C-alpha positions in Angstrom: 13.9 5.6 10.6 10.2 6.5 11.3 8.3 3.0 12.1 4.2 3.1 12.4 2.5 0.1 14.9 -0.6 -0.6 14.2 -3.2 -2.2 16.9 -6.7 -3.0 17.6 -7.7 -5.0 14.5 -9.8 -8.3 14.6 -12.9 -10.2 14.3 -16.1 -8.5 14.6 -19.8 -9.3 13.4 -21.7 -7.0 11.0 -23.3 -4.0 12.9 -20.5 -4.0 15.3 -17.1 -1.8 16.1 -13.4 -1.6 16.1 -11.4 0.9 17.1 -7.7 1.2 15.6 -4.6 2.9 16.6 -1.4 3.6 14.8 1.3 4.9 17.0 4.5 6.9 15.1 8.2 6.6 16.4 11.7 7.2 15.6 13.2 10.7 14.1 10.1 12.6 13.6 10.1 16.9 13.2 6.5 17.0 12.1 3.8 14.7 10.4 1.8 16.4 8.2 -0.5 13.8 7.3 -1.7 10.2 8.9 -4.2 8.1 7.3 -5.5 4.9 7.0 -5.7 2.5 4.1 -7.0 -0.5 3.1 -6.7 -3.5 1.0 -8.8 -6.2 0.6 -8.0 -9.7 -1.6 -7.6 -9.4 -5.0 -8.0 -5.3 -5.0 -5.6 -2.6 -4.6 -4.7 -0.2 -1.8 -7.5 2.3 -1.2 -7.7 5.5 1.2 -10.5 5.1 4.1 -9.3 8.2 6.2 -6.7 11.1 6.5 -6.2 13.6 8.9 -3.6 16.8 8.6 -1.9 18.4 11.4 -4.2 21.3 11.4 -7.2 19.1 11.5 -8.9 18.5 8.1 -10.0 14.9 7.3 -10.9 13.1 4.1 -12.9 9.7 3.9 -13.7 7.4 1.2 -17.5 7.6 0.7 -17.8 4.1 1.2 -17.2 4.9 5.0 -18.7 8.1 5.6 -20.7 8.6 8.3 -19.5 5.4 10.1 -15.7 5.8 10.3 -14.0 8.5 12.3 -10.3 9.2 12.2 -8.8 11.7 15.0 -5.5 11.8 16.7 -3.6 12.6 19.8 -2.3 16.1 20.9 1.0 15.2 20.0 -0.2 13.8 16.7 1.9 10.7 17.2 -1.0 8.7 17.4 -3.8 8.2 15.0 -7.4 6.3 15.6 -9.6 5.0 13.1 -13.2 4.4 14.9 -15.2 2.3 13.0 -18.7 1.6 13.6 -21.5 -0.4 11.6 -18.9 -2.6 9.9 -20.0 -4.4 7.1 -18.5 -7.7 5.5 -17.0 -5.4 2.9 -15.0 -3.4 5.1 -13.2 -6.8 5.8 -9.4 -6.0 4.6 -6.1 -5.3 6.0 -5.6 -1.7 7.3 -2.3 0.0 6.9 -1.3 3.1 8.3 0.6 5.8 6.9 2.5 8.8 8.0 4.0 11.5 5.8 6.0 14.4 6.8 9.8 15.6 8.4 11.9 13.6 10.2 14.2 16.5 10.0 14.5 19.8 8.3 16.1 18.8 5.3 14.5 14.9 5.5 11.2 14.2 4.4 9.1 10.6 5.5 6.4 8.6 3.9 6.0 5.4 5.9 4.0 2.2 6.1 2.4 0.4 9.0 2.7 -3.6 8.9 -1.1 -3.8 8.7 -3.4 -5.1 10.8 -6.3 -7.1 9.5 -10.2 -6.3 10.2 -12.5 -9.4 9.4 -16.1 -8.4 9.7 -18.3 -11.4 9.4 -22.1 -11.5 8.1 
């Protein structure tokens, strides 16, 4: 019953920037963690960045210093600011949220994904 909708993907030249957004909706009591993952053709899905309810973050080594994950005050929306994009950043980016729908039911939900293509 928890749904995630990503937006902001597109085509950008190397060195450019994109800002991804993910909005969570549905029955949500608490979101513990929201994050971004990506999957390039022929590769497994990998962690890009996560942010926890307390504000702590983790980034893949490949994006440190270039990407920034953030959330709004209600923690129902997470953003990924991507700067200095490289062709190897090309992938489908997926939003993920983990938390409690109710006091008695947890959730882990994925969005449909948004394509990011970085041209050289």
